[in-house]
FILUM-326752 format. One record per residue (C-alpha): residue in three letters; x, y, z. Coordinates in nm, 2 decimals, padded with zeros to 4 digits. Example, Ala and Ser with C-alpha at 12.3 -4.5 7.8 and 13.67 -1.06 7.14 Angstrom:
! FILUM-326752
<atom code="ALA" east="01.23" north="-00.45" up="00.78"/>
<atom code="SER" east="01.37" north="-00.11" up="00.71"/>
This chain:
! FILUM-326752
<atom code="ARG" east="-02.84" north="00.16" up="-01.49"/>
<atom code="THR" east="-02.49" north="00.06" up="-01.60"/>
<atom code="LEU" east="-02.19" north="-00.08" up="-01.43"/>
<atom code="LEU" east="-01.87" north="00.12" up="-01.48"/>
<atom code="VAL" east="-01.55" north="-00.09" up="-01.41"/>
<atom code="VAL" east="-01.25" north="00.13" up="-01.33"/>
<atom code="GLY" east="-00.89" north="00.00" up="-01.31"/>
<atom code="THR" east="-00.62" north="00.20" up="-01.14"/>
<atom code="VAL" east="-00.24" north="00.18" up="-01.19"/>
<atom code="SER" east="00.05" north="00.37" up="-01.05"/>
<atom code="GLY" east="00.24" north="00.41" up="-01.38"/>
<atom code="ARG" east="00.14" north="00.51" up="-01.73"/>
<atom code="GLU" east="00.30" north="00.19" up="-01.87"/>
<atom code="GLY" east="00.04" north="-00.02" up="-01.68"/>
<atom code="ALA" east="-00.24" north="00.17" up="-01.85"/>
<atom code="CYS" east="-00.08" north="00.11" up="-02.19"/>
<atom code="ARG" east="-00.02" north="-00.27" up="-02.14"/>
<atom code="GLY" east="-00.36" north="-00.38" up="-02.24"/>
<atom code="LEU" east="-00.54" north="-00.28" up="-01.93"/>
<atom code="ALA" east="-00.74" north="-00.02" up="-02.12"/>
<atom code="GLY" east="-00.92" north="-00.30" up="-02.30"/>
<atom code="LEU" east="-01.01" north="-00.48" up="-01.98"/>
<atom code="PHE" east="-01.18" north="-00.18" up="-01.80"/>
<atom code="ASP" east="-01.43" north="00.08" up="-01.89"/>
<atom code="GLU" east="-01.18" north="00.34" up="-01.76"/>
<atom code="VAL" east="-00.82" north="00.32" up="-01.64"/>
<atom code="LEU" east="-00.70" north="00.59" up="-01.40"/>
<atom code="VAL" east="-00.33" north="00.66" up="-01.34"/>
<atom code="LEU" east="-00.28" north="00.74" up="-00.97"/>
<atom code="PRO" east="00.07" north="00.85" up="-00.90"/>
<atom code="ALA" east="00.27" north="00.65" up="-00.64"/>
<atom code="ILE" east="00.27" north="00.80" up="-00.29"/>
<atom code="GLY" east="00.61" north="00.94" up="-00.20"/>
<atom code="SER" east="00.54" north="01.16" up="00.10"/>
<atom code="GLU" east="00.44" north="01.09" up="00.46"/>
<atom code="GLU" east="00.16" north="01.34" up="00.43"/>
<atom code="ALA" east="00.01" north="01.18" up="00.12"/>
<atom code="ALA" east="00.04" north="00.83" up="00.28"/>
<atom code="LYS" east="-00.13" north="00.97" up="00.60"/>
<atom code="LYS" east="-00.41" north="01.11" up="00.39"/>
<atom code="ALA" east="-00.47" north="00.78" up="00.21"/>
<atom code="LEU" east="-00.47" north="00.58" up="00.53"/>
<atom code="ASP" east="-00.70" north="00.83" up="00.71"/>
<atom code="ASN" east="-00.94" north="00.83" up="00.42"/>
<atom code="ALA" east="-00.95" north="00.45" up="00.42"/>
<atom code="ARG" east="-00.99" north="00.44" up="00.79"/>
<atom code="GLU" east="-01.27" north="00.70" up="00.80"/>
<atom code="ASN" east="-01.46" north="00.52" up="00.53"/>
<atom code="GLY" east="-01.45" north="00.19" up="00.72"/>
<atom code="ALA" east="-01.22" north="00.02" up="00.46"/>
<atom code="LEU" east="-00.93" north="-00.01" up="00.71"/>
<atom code="ALA" east="-00.93" north="-00.11" up="01.08"/>
<atom code="LEU" east="-00.63" north="00.10" up="01.15"/>
<atom code="ASP" east="-00.62" north="00.27" up="01.49"/>
<atom code="GLN" east="-00.61" north="00.65" up="01.47"/>
<atom code="ALA" east="-00.30" north="00.65" up="01.69"/>
<atom code="ALA" east="-00.11" north="00.43" up="01.44"/>
<atom code="VAL" east="-00.18" north="00.64" up="01.12"/>
<atom code="GLU" east="00.11" north="00.87" up="01.13"/>
<atom code="GLN" east="00.38" north="00.61" up="01.22"/>
<atom code="CYS" east="00.24" north="00.37" up="00.96"/>
<atom code="ALA" east="00.24" north="00.64" up="00.69"/>
<atom code="ALA" east="00.61" north="00.72" up="00.77"/>
<atom code="ALA" east="00.70" north="00.36" up="00.76"/>
<atom code="ALA" east="00.52" north="00.30" up="00.43"/>
<atom code="VAL" east="00.72" north="00.56" up="00.24"/>
<atom code="SER" east="01.05" north="00.49" up="00.41"/>
<atom code="GLY" east="01.16" north="00.27" up="00.13"/>
<atom code="GLY" east="01.05" north="00.50" up="-00.15"/>
<atom code="PRO" east="00.73" north="00.57" up="-00.33"/>
<atom code="VAL" east="00.45" north="00.31" up="-00.29"/>
<atom code="GLY" east="00.14" north="00.26" up="-00.50"/>
<atom code="VAL" east="-00.20" north="00.32" up="-00.34"/>
<atom code="LYS" east="-00.31" north="-00.04" up="-00.36"/>
<atom code="GLU" east="00.02" north="-00.16" up="-00.21"/>
<atom code="LEU" east="00.00" north="00.10" up="00.08"/>
<atom code="LEU" east="-00.35" north="-00.01" up="00.17"/>
<atom code="THR" east="-00.26" north="-00.38" up="00.13"/>
<atom code="MET" east="00.03" north="-00.34" up="00.37"/>
<atom code="ALA" east="-00.18" north="-00.15" up="00.62"/>
<atom code="GLU" east="-00.46" north="-00.41" up="00.60"/>
<atom code="ARG" east="-00.21" north="-00.69" up="00.66"/>
<atom code="ALA" east="-00.06" north="-00.50" up="00.95"/>
<atom code="CYS" east="-00.40" north="-00.46" up="01.10"/>
<atom code="ALA" east="-00.48" north="-00.83" up="01.06"/>
<atom code="TRP" east="-00.14" north="-00.93" up="01.20"/>
<atom code="ALA" east="-00.19" north="-00.70" up="01.50"/>
<atom code="ALA" east="-00.54" north="-00.84" up="01.57"/>
<atom code="ARG" east="-00.41" north="-01.20" up="01.57"/>
<atom code="ASP" east="-00.13" north="-01.10" up="01.80"/>
<atom code="GLU" east="-00.36" north="-00.99" up="02.08"/>
<atom code="GLY" east="-00.16" north="-01.18" up="02.35"/>
<atom code="ASN" east="00.16" north="-00.97" up="02.31"/>
<atom code="GLU" east="00.24" north="-00.66" up="02.49"/>
<atom code="GLY" east="00.16" north="-00.31" up="02.36"/>
<atom code="SER" east="-00.15" north="-00.14" up="02.25"/>
<atom code="LEU" east="-00.33" north="-00.23" up="01.93"/>
<atom code="ALA" east="-00.19" north="00.08" up="01.76"/>
<atom code="GLN" east="00.17" north="-00.02" up="01.86"/>
<atom code="ARG" east="00.12" north="-00.37" up="01.72"/>
<atom code="GLN" east="-00.03" north="-00.22" up="01.40"/>
<atom code="VAL" east="00.28" north="00.00" up="01.36"/>
<atom code="GLU" east="00.51" north="-00.30" up="01.43"/>
<atom code="GLY" east="00.32" north="-00.50" up="01.16"/>
<atom code="MET" east="00.35" north="-00.22" up="00.91"/>
<atom code="LYS" east="00.72" north="-00.19" up="00.97"/>
<atom code="MET" east="00.75" north="-00.57" up="00.92"/>
<atom code="TYR" east="00.56" north="-00.55" up="00.58"/>
<atom code="VAL" east="00.77" north="-00.25" up="00.47"/>
<atom code="GLU" east="01.09" north="-00.44" up="00.54"/>
<atom code="ASP" east="00.96" north="-00.73" up="00.34"/>
<atom code="ARG" east="00.88" north="-00.49" up="00.05"/>
<atom code="LYS" east="01.24" north="-00.35" up="00.07"/>
<atom code="LYS" east="01.38" north="-00.70" up="00.04"/>
<atom code="GLU" east="01.16" north="-00.78" up="-00.26"/>
<atom code="LYS" east="01.26" north="-00.45" up="-00.42"/>
<atom code="SER" east="01.63" north="-00.52" up="-00.37"/>
<atom code="LEU" east="01.59" north="-00.87" up="-00.51"/>
<atom code="PHE" east="01.40" north="-00.76" up="-00.82"/>
<atom code="GLU" east="01.63" north="-00.46" up="-00.88"/>
<atom code="GLY" east="01.92" north="-00.71" up="-00.87"/>
<atom code="ILE" east="01.77" north="-00.90" up="-01.16"/>
<atom code="GLY" east="01.64" north="-00.60" up="-01.35"/>
<atom code="MET" east="01.27" north="-00.66" up="-01.29"/>
<atom code="TRP" east="01.18" north="-00.36" up="-01.05"/>
<atom code="ASN" east="00.99" north="-00.09" up="-01.23"/>
<atom code="GLY" east="00.91" north="00.21" up="-01.01"/>
<atom code="ALA" east="00.67" north="00.14" up="-00.72"/>
<atom code="LYS" east="00.59" north="-00.21" up="-00.85"/>
<atom code="ASN" east="00.77" north="-00.49" up="-01.03"/>
<atom code="GLN" east="00.62" north="-00.67" up="-01.32"/>
<atom code="PHE" east="00.45" north="-00.91" up="-01.09"/>
<atom code="GLY" east="00.24" north="-00.63" up="-00.93"/>
<atom code="PHE" east="00.40" north="-00.61" up="-00.59"/>
């Protein structure tokens, strides 16, 4: 038995910046740019138990996620996971769990847009991610 450690990146430059030496294999996964691709990724994570996203929220969360442009798989799943955690903590507010999850996703997407704008302004935004990995 052996352990295979796989790293994933959204851009080829990440694979070339020394990551290849840190992992057994580095896979380049293209950034997600369409609602359909985002929906598929969210559905897969939900169906495999990796994400507590309500089925009723998947479509709207997918649309929100790509509204600011392409997003990396890890970033998409991280925003969705945070939206789910935010919605679960926010149980006392009105609306269904799915509605709160969508609201949380929109909130995290808006935060991402602000970060993108800030980092583009100082020349540090590179595709779906900046040099700091978000």
